[in-house]
C-alpha positions, 0 to 999 in steps of 0.5 A, a space after each residue: 724794365 717796363 713792359 713795351 709794345 713792339 714797334 710794329 704793333 700800330 700797323 700789324 694790328 690791322 692784320 693780326 689779333 696779337 693783343 687779344 684778351 688772355 682768355 677769350 670768351 664766346 662772342 656776346 649777344 649782339 642783341 643785348 648790345 647798345 652798339 650796332 654794326 654799320 655796313 662798310 662793305 670792306 674786309 680791311 681793318 679800319 683805324 682812322 676815324 673822323 666826324 665833322 658832326 653827327 652826320 658827316 664823317 670818314 673812316 680809313 684803313 688797310 689797303 688804301 681804304 677811305 670811306 665817307 658817310 653823309 648820314 651818320 653811317 647809315 651808308 658808307 661810300 668808298 673814296 678812291 685813295 689811289 694807294 694800297 698803303 695802310 691809312 692810319 689817321 684822317 683829319 678834316 678842317 672843314 667839309 672840303 679840306 682834309 688829310 690822311 696819313 699812313 705807312 712809309 711816310 704817306 700823306 694825302 690831301 683833299 680839297 673836295 671832301 675826298 672825291 679826289 686825293 693828292 700826294 703830299 711829300 713828307 720828306 721821309 718814306 721810311 717812317 710810318 706816320 701814325 697820326 695827323 691833326 690840323 689847327 687851320 687850313 695852313 698849320 698842321 702836324 703829323 707824328 711817326 715812329 722813332 720820335 719823328 714830328 712833321 709840321 707844315 705852315 702851308 697846308 702841306 705844300 711843304 712838311 718840315 721834320 724834327 726828332 723829339 727827345 726822348 726819341 720814342 715811337 709817337 702814337 698820336 697827336 691831339 690839340 684842344 685848341 690852337 695853342 694847347 696840344 699833346 703827343 703820346 708815345 711809347 715808354 710812357 712819353 707825353 709831350 705838351 705844347 702851349 704855343 701851337 707846336 712851336 715848342 714841346 715839353 716832355 711830361 712824365 707819367 710816372 709809368 713806362 707803359 706805352 701810351 696810344 691816344 690822348 683826349 682833352 676836354 679843356 686845356 687842363 682836363 684830359 685822359 690818355 690810354 695805353 698798354 695793359 688797360 692803362 687810363 691816366 687822368 690829369 686836371 692840370 694840363 698834364 703836369 701831374 697824371 693819376 691812374 684810373 681803374 679801367 678794370 681790364 687787362 687789355 690794350 686800349 687804343 682809343 679814347 673820346 669824351 663829350 664833356 667833363 663826365 661822359 667818355 669811352 675807351 676802346 681796345 682789344 677783344 671788342 672792349 668798350 669802356 664807358 664812364 659817366 663820372 669823368 673816369 672815377 669809375 669805368 664800366 664795360 659795355 657789350 660791343 657785340 664783337 671780339 675784334 680789336 677796336 682801334 679808335 672811337 669818335 663821339 659827337 654827343 653823350 648818346 652818339 659815337 662810332 668805333 672802328 676796328 679790325 675786319 672792317 668793324 664799324 660800330 655805332 650807338 645812339 643811346 650812349 652804348 647802353 644795352 636795351 632794357 630786358 623784356 619783362 617775363 611774360 606770365 603763362 596763359 
């Protein structure tokens, strides 16, 4: 029987370090890290992250937290969500219009860049929603526990729902363009659409481990990450998936690429992995923390952000590489 993550992990991860590395090491020297901590002013875990460009972005998390930046994270400003829910995922279609989703079927929408948020009715207050994406101002999707897929064609005014087969917990949804998209789930499940979500086809990875997030740079080339350091790669849109060696045993929850070669994966124990060759090799970067890292967004080969537990928000403007060591000084 394949190893499975408990259904509650996606949400309990905001509060417990249930998946810390088997043998934690002392916190690495942050001065030797290419990642710097940004001040969020919150203690709640952060799991949702979205940037429109290298300046304008949002982060969401526990206790209804929504944070907004206009300067690449040098300053983060709270936005009033009006809820205490765990806000797991956020997506903006432009600088004004965005959506955020969370536990107990919560969907919020803004039309003014997050200065105010309004409830939208998902139609199911029992299922925790794990991810949201929009193709334009009208067409959007959200996925949830127990195989539930929500969809809207009117900007969230109305949400319809269907249950995917097999009926597994769905963990993320990603579209590379208006037609091609993927959903990841427990038990190694991946679903793919080539018609903008009108129909979905179950893809098989050859492994039953839980998957957490997908990222594609073209309709053919993409990656998924998941349980136990799993990284899978495809060059044919997911018809076939090939394992890549992550070199770590910890759970990976986030993955992002900026081109065919350069990308990152993040996960438990402050893990940040980097590749410069499309995942042929992955190398660990010093994050400066042992907190569980949940999501990563990259704007350029040198610019990325990571969020995690206890208000963790990391940023790099040098590709995550540690600064060079100072040369040893000769005695006078």
